[in-house]
Structures are given as structure tokens and as C-alpha cells.
N, C-alpha and C positions, 0 to 999 in steps of 0.2 A: 532449404535444408537447415537443420539446427543440430548442434553437437555440444556436449558438455565435457569439460576436462578439469583436471586439478590446476594446471597452469597453462595459460595462453601467452605466448611470447610474440611480440611484434618486432621483427627484425631477424637477421640470420648471421650476424657477425660474431665477434669474440665474446661479447657479453651474453648474447642470446644462446650461443652454443654451450658456454660454461654452465649457464643456468639450466638448460635443457638436460645436459649430461648429468648434473648433480641431482636434479629433481627425479630423473628416470631411475638413477641408482637408489633413490629413496623410495622407489616403488610408486611414483606418481605418474599420472597420464599427462602427456604434454602435446600441445599443438603449436606449430611455428608458422607464422605468416610473414612472407616476404613479398614486397611489391616490385623489386627490381632484380638485380642479379644475386643469386644465392651466394652466401659467403661474406657479405658485408664489405666494408671499405678496405680493410687491411690486405686481404688477398687479392682483391680485384683492382683497386685504384689507389692504394696507399702503400703500406710497408713493402710488400713483396715486389710489385713492379718498379717502384722508385729505387729500391736498393739494388735490384737487378741491373737497372740502367746506370746507377751510380758506380757499381762495380765495373761495368763495361767501360765507362768513361775514365775510371781510375786506371784501368789497364792501358788505355790509349795514352793517357797522360804520362804514366810511368815509362812507357816505351819511348816517348819523345824526350823524356827527361833523363833517361838512363845514363847516357854518356857524360852528362854533367855531374851526376851524383856518384857514379861508380867508374873509376878509371879503368880503361880496357874493355868496357862494354859498349857496343854500338847497336843501336836500335832506332827504328823510325816509326812514326805514327802516320798512317795513311788516311785518306778520306773515308768518312763513315758511310757505310751502306745502311741508311736509316730504315728502309723497309725490312731488311733482314734483321736488324737489331730489334726493332719493334715486334717483329714476328717471333723472334726467339723469346723475348720477354713475355709475349702472350701465350706461347706454348707452356712456359713455366707456370704462369698464372692458372691456365686451364688445368694443368696436371695437379697443382696443389689444391685448387678448388675441389677437384674430384676426390683426391686422397684425404684431405683434411676436413672437408665439409660434407659433400654429398655422400661419400662412403660412410662417414661417421654417423650421419643421420640415419642411414639405412641400418647400420649396426645396432643402434639403440632403439630403432623402430618407433620413433615418435611420428606423429602426423605432420605433414607439411602442406601448406596451401600457398598458392601464388595469387596475389591480389592486393588491393588497397584495403587496409583495415582502418576503421573509424569507430570510436566508442558511441554507443547508444545507451538507452535506458536512463537510470538515475544514479546519483551518487551512492545510494543504498543498494541498488541492484544494477550494477554496470554489466554491459555485454558488448560484443564486437559485431560489427557488420562488415563482412569481407566481400568486396566486389571484384570478381575475376575479370580478366581482359575480354572475355567473351560476353560479359554483361551479367553472368550468373551471380547471384547473391546468396551468401550463407550467413546465418546467425550463429555466433559462437559464445557460449557461456562458460565461465571458469570460476573456480573458487578463488584463484589469485591471477593477477595479470602483471606482465612485465613489459615495459616499453624500453626497447633496446634498438632504437632507430638510428643511433649515431649522429653524425654531424655532416654538414656540406660546406664546400668552399663559400666564403662570404664575399660578395661583390658589392662595393659601396655604390651609393647612388651618385656616381661621378658624372658630371655633365658630359655628354657625348660618348661615353664608354660603350653603351649598348650598341649604338649606331656604328661605331668604329670597329667593333669586334675585339675580342680579347681571348686569352688562354687562361685556364686554371691549371692547377697541378694535375688534374685528371686529363684534360684535353691535350695538355702539353706532351703527355706520355703516349699520345697516339699520332703525333706528327710524322709524316712520311718524308719530310725534308728537314735538315738542320737549318734553322733561320740564320741568315748572315749576321743579323743583329737582333738583340733581344733586350727589352726593357723589363725589369722585374720590380713590381711595386710591393715593398715590404722588406722587413729585415729579420723576421722570425725564422724558425727552423725550416719551414717549407721553402721560404724564399732563399735561404742560404743553400740548401741542398739543390734546388732547381737551378740557381744561378751558376754554381760551380759545375753542375752536371752539363749544362749546355755550353758553358765556356770551354770545357774539356772536350766536348764533341765538335767544337769549331766555331761557335757563335761569339760575336763581340757583345759582351754583356755589360749593361749599366743597371745598377740598383738605385732606386729612389727610396730612401729610408727616413722615416719620420724622426727618430731619435738616434739610436745607434744599433749596430748589429747585435743580435742576441741580447736584447735589452733587459731580459729577465734574469740573465746570468751575471756572473762577476764582471766588472768593467775590464779586467785583464783579458777576458774572452774576446770582447769586442776589439780590443787593440791588437790581439794576436791575429784574429781573422781578417782584420782590415789589412794587415801587412801581407798575409798569405794571398788574399784576393788581389792586392795590388801587384804582387809578383806574378800572378797568373793572368794579368791583363783585365781583371774585372774592375770596372769603375764603380766606386761607392759614393753616392751623393747624399750626405746627411742633412738633416733638418729640411727635408724636401716634402712638401705637401701638395700632391696633385690636385689641380683645380678644374682642368678641362682636357678633353681628348678629342682629336679629330683624325680623319684619314686623308692624307694628301693625295688628291686624285692624280696628280702628275707622276709621283714616284710610287704610289701605293703604300707608302710607309705610314705608320701610326705616329702622331705627334702628341706628346703629353706635355701640357703646360703645367708647371709646378711653381709654387711659392718656395723659394730656397733662401732661407735666412732673411726673409723680408723682401727679397727681390724676385721678379718673375723670370723664369727661364723655360725654354722649349727643349724637349728631348725627343729625338727621332729614332725609330727602329722598325724593322720589318714586322715584328710581333711585340705585343705587350702581354706579360704574364702577371695576373693579379694573385698575389699571395699575402693577403692581409688578414689571414685567420679563417676560422671556420665557425659556423653557427649550428646549434642543435637543430636536428630535423624533427620539428614537432608540428609543422603545418599539416592540415587535413586529418589530424587524429581526433579532432573534436573533444579535446581534453576538458574544456570548460563544462561540457555536458555532464561529466561525471565528477566534477569538483576537484580537478587536479590543478594545483597552482603552478603558474609559469613565471619565471624570472624575467628581468628586463632584457636579457640576451636571448630569450626564447627557450631557456633550459627548464627542465622539470625540477622544481624545488623539492629536495629530498632531505630526510633526516640523516644522521650519521649511520643509520642502519639501512639507508637507501629506500625507505618507504615514502611515498608521496603524501600529499594532504588527504588523499583517499586511502584508507587503511588496507584496501584490497588491491591497490595498484602500486607497483614498484617501478623504479627506473634504474638503469645501469649503463655504464659506458659514457661515451661522449655526449649523449643527450642530457646528462645531468650537469654539464658544464664543469665537471671535475677534470683533472689532468688527462689530456687526450693521447693516451697510450693504449695499445691493444692489450697489454698485460694488466693495465688497470681495469679495462673493460671485463676481461676474463675473471679477474679477482672479484669484481662487482657481481658478476653473474652467479658465481658459486656462493657468494655471501648471501645474495637475495634468496636463492633456493633454500639454503639452510635456515635463514631467518624466517622464511615464509612457512616452511614445513617441518623444521626440526626444533623450532623454538629457541634457537641459540642466541638471538638478540645481539649479534656481533656488530661492531662498529668499524668504519674505515679509518685506518691510521696511515698517514703519508710520511711519517717521520723519516723512514729509510727508503723512500721511493727514489730509484735511480732514473735518470733521464739522459738521453743520448741524441745528438744531432750528427748525422752521418756525412759531415763534410770531411775533407782530408787536408790537414789533420782533423780528427773528429773532436766533438765537444762531449765530455762525459761529466756528469755531476750527480751528487746524492746529498741529501740533507739540506742544511741551511746555507745561505750565502752570508758574507760578512755584513751586508746591509741588513739582512733579516735578523741576524744575531743582535746587532746594535739596537734595531727597532724593538726587539723583545726585552730590552733593558739588561742584556747580559754583557759583561765586560769581555771584549773579544781579543784573542791573540791569534794572529794569522801568519802563515809563512807561504810564500810563493816560490817554488823551486824552478829555476830555468832548466830546460831539458839537457843542456850540455853537461849537467851533473849526473845524467842517467845514461849508463853505458849502452843500453839498448838503442837509444836515440842516436848515439854516436856511430854505432855499427850500421844503423839504417841510413846514415848520412842525412839525417833529417832532425834537426834540433829546434824546429819551429814549435813554440808552445811552452807549456809550464804545467806544474802540478801544484795546486793550492790547498792548504789545509786550514780549516777554521775551527778554533777551539775556545772553550770557556777558560778565560784567563785565571779564574779563581780555583777551578777544580782540575784543569788539564784535560777534561773530557772533550773528545772530538765531536763536533756538531755538524761539520760539512766538509765535503771534498769536491774539488772541481779540477778537471784536466782538459787541456787542449793538446792532443798528441795522437799518434797512431794508436789503435787499440784503446781509445779512451772509454769505449763502452765496457770493456773488460775491467778497467780501473773503477768505473762506476759500480759495476757488479761486485767487485771486491770491497768497495767502499760501503756497501750495504752492511757488511759484517764488521767494518771498522768503526762506524758511527756508534757512539756510546762507550767505546774503549778510551783509555787515557793515552796521551801522547807517549808516555814512557812505555806502556805496554806494546804499542805498535813499533816503536823504535827498537825494542828488544825482541821482536818476533822474527820468525824465519821468513826469508824472502829469496826466491830462486834468482840466481845471478843471470843477467842478460834477458830479463823480462822487463816490460814497462811497469808491471806491478811493483817491482823493486823500488820504483820511485816513491811509492807511498811510505816505505820505511825510511828512505833517505830524507824526505821532507819532514818526517817526524824527528829524525836526528838533528835536522837543522834548527830545532828549537834550543838545543843545548850545545851544538858543535858547529864549527866552521867546516862545512862539508867539502870545501876546496882542499882541506888538509887530510881527507880520508883516502885510503887506498881502496882498490876494488873490494867490495863485500865487507868492508870494515864497519 
């Protein structure tokens, strides 16, 4: 069979759907090809299931910690019924996949195909060959093509790892038992979230980290999280480079041998979770056949307008190697549709991009870090506000963390904001509208009392005032 469309989309996640929706509203015909589960990473194996489990683990942790934080409150945390917890998570995933993806595709009435897509033809005349699970083959031609295949957990070629067995963030969220002990390889946002999740469900967790926790964020973030994790019994081993993995036949445990600050150490646990990043999913697409350039990490190289080296083929979302957030992917998808069919020639701008890690307390950030500002040759003026100056944190009985503001010392313009606190994601979202304003403007703006967001105003005041001398709301 052969079909022709205005836009052929490979993938069915956030970028794919945003592009398909926008192209359809522009009156274009769309076909979407998915080789695995409809809906992509976020709803199936990423944001939705992980945050659902994190919320459950938070509830258990708060119950066990309530009597310490709040005088007069008694609560206990029982043993986790893992099959029921995983089942509830899956029910939520299935419902959201239906409501937000399957039903939406039916509403817009674009064509969907299930199968493996690969490019054929030539750079001047690209086409797609879609092979279904039953062996059927269809040829699809389109005026424009979008690759939105996302990314997959990256597993290093570590000696003995494949033979010993390991978990990824995907398979860890399908476990039917809470492991008594867990080794987590990595210190990025996935590693942080998974380590705290399983520690709060009852695992004894050890993290092996090459440099420091959240190494791309401000150094204060690492120090804060290191203290939080220590308080919760999570062991963090820094400057650790795994070199070998075995499975002890006597105990059944995994043994990870690592170089730690130049010396060799063994670490044992019932399970090992590899959280060392993700890699763009570009294999089997036959991109070289149609002249699409691939970067060293497997990403599709794109312009600021998200066009690949083939002018009729675009890429969006994680497959580009750009920031791996579903809202970035969705933004990409809409931008591609408008650039391809509306002639807008829009570019991607990450100046005000917020980012959140859903630990507890969470990490929220937007804009530049102090290191990035200095590297850009800008004279930096920074303030880090401890949370005991934020009344909301005092009321919550949780002053772990800080709010840091990074500004241009010559102009007073705010360039970055980072927070480690409850509701840090909301502070990052607020920060989107703070970036580009001056310190004086933010210090003199409205801020509702007993919110975490009030801390942004307080840290702005800290540039000119000793905040320890301020009364509430002053």
C-alpha cells in the first residue's frame, strides 16, 4: 500500500502530538507512526508514572515523619503493598493515555499506524517504509517529515553489567517488590528521583556519583540534597566510577566494583539501577539514506528552527539532544508545524526555560547559573537566601534548602533563579516572569504572604537590606 500526506510524524509523544494538532488546525493531512506504546515516554514510562510513585512515597514518608515535624500529630508508615501501588500507577497511566492521546487523536482524525518506520528513497525524494507487526509493509510519502522518536535510557558498556542484570528507570517502576537494598548509578535528576523514591518505600539506597549530585545546577543544590539524603539514610558516594559488575551466586546480590577517588571498592545490593542519562532514539530509522546528519550522541542535528540537514525532514523533542522536558518537546512540535506550513521561521529560545527535579525538597531553576553568567563574561551579583527567612517554610516545619538569585552586577537585571524547597517547581514557573526584570522591580512587587513564592521577593530585598531585620511582609 502507498499513501501521501502533508506531514508524516514518527513517534506519538509530546512533540508528535503538538505537531499533529497544529498541522491539523492549519488544514494539513497528517499520519502518525508509532512502533511501541501509543503516547510516548512521558505518559507511559516517564513523567506521569514516576511522579505518581514519588507522590505515594512522599505520603508514606510524611506519615512516618509527622510526629517529629508537628507536635501533637501521631502517624505511622506501614509496609508498602508494591503490587497494589504499581497497579494504581498503571491505572492512572492507562486512563491518561486514553484521555490525552488516544481520544485526542480520534478528535482530530489524523491517521495512525502501528509499526516500525524507516526512511527510504533519496535525500531529494524521501519516503517512509512502515513494517507492521504482522509483516505487512506500507510506503508513506509526505511533503514534510517529523522525527519525534524521543530518547531511551542509556546503559554504559560496563563489564559484567548485562550478565548480572540491572534496572532502568522504566523497569524499576514495574517492580512487584521493594528491594531491600538498591545501588543507583548516577547523580542526575532521574537518579535523584529514583533514589529518594525507593528509599522512602523502604529500600536501603546507595548512590555512586561520578562528580556531585545535580552537577549541572548550582553547587548549593548539591550541598543541600547531600544533607537531605544523609538525613533520610541515603548513602552518596562521590567520585565513584563503576568498573565491573558481578552477581554473587551465594547471596544473589549484585556487586559493583568502582574506582572511588583512586581506590577500588565493592558495593553490594539486591538490585542496581542504571540512571546515567538518556540517548536519542535514532537507530533503525535509516536516516543516512536521506541525508540527515547525526551528532556524536546519536541526536539529529537541527537548526534553531528544528530543520535537519534534509530540508524536508524536521526533528523535535528529546531526539534532538535539546533539554529533555516534555514541555520542550511540545513547544518543538508546534514550532515545527508552523515553520513547515505557515512560513513563520521561528527559532527556539531557552533563555526562560524552567527545569524541575521532583525530589523532596524539590529543585527548581530557570535561567542561568552563577557559573554560566561568569563564563559569559558578565559581572555576577548573587544572593542565596536560607529558608528560615521564608515564613512558609517555618510553618511547614521544613527549612531545608534555599532560594538563589543571579543578577548582572552592572545593570541589576535578574538572569537566573534556583530554589531547593517544597514547591520549587512553582518558584521556577514564577521565575520565568522574573528573568529580565531588575532586582529593584522584584523587591518592590506584590507577593502573597505565606507562600514559597514570597521568597523570591525576600531574596531580591536581600541585595539592599539585612532581611533578618524585616518583619513579616515588610
